[in-house]
N, C-alpha and C positions, 0 to 999 in steps of 0.2 A: 504494500500500500504506500502511496506517496506521503511524505511528511506533512504536506498541506492538509491532509485529512485527519491528522492526529489531533486529539483533544488537548485542551489546556491542562497542564499538570502531568501529562503522560510522559513517561520515559520509554524510549524505544531505542533499538540498536540499528545502526545504518547497515543496510545489506548491499546496496549498489547505488552508484551515482550515474545518472543518464545524461546524455547530451554530447555536444562536441568536446573535443579534447581540451580546448581552452576554458570551457565552462567547468569541466571536471577538475582541471588543475586549479582554477580560481577557488572552487569550493574546498578542495583539498588543502589549499594554503590557509583557508579560514579555520580548518580543523575538522571538516566533515570527511572522515576517513572510514572505510569499511570496518565494521566491528565496534566502532566507538559509540557509547551511549549519548543520546541527545534528548533533552527535555524541553517541552514547549512551555515557556514562561507565560506568554500572552499572545493573543491574536487581536488585531485591530485594523479594520479597513483594508483587508487584503495583505497586511504585513504581519510578520511573526517575529517575536523575540524568543530566541532559543538559547539554551545553555549547553555548551559543548566544550570539553576540555577546560573546565573552570573559567570560561569566558562567556559573556552574553553577546550574542550576535543578532542583528536585525536583518532579515532578508524578506523579499517580497514573495507573493504566492507562486509566481512562475518559477522562481528558483527553488522554492520548497517542493514543488511538484516534481522536480528532477531528482530529489533525494528519496530513495526507496528504503523503507524501514520494515 
């Protein structure tokens, strides 16, 4: 399931990153690596605040839909 469908407060593990190589590399540099736990902190107007590797990161819904959990 894409991360964009995860509920607030849920912790999931990243299974796969979809998209072009440059998009996958960008997300990997932010800390979205296969096997890493990611928690949805909040959702607001199509944007998400996520906790990954002890950091809070904001991404939009289109980026979140490329992260499979």
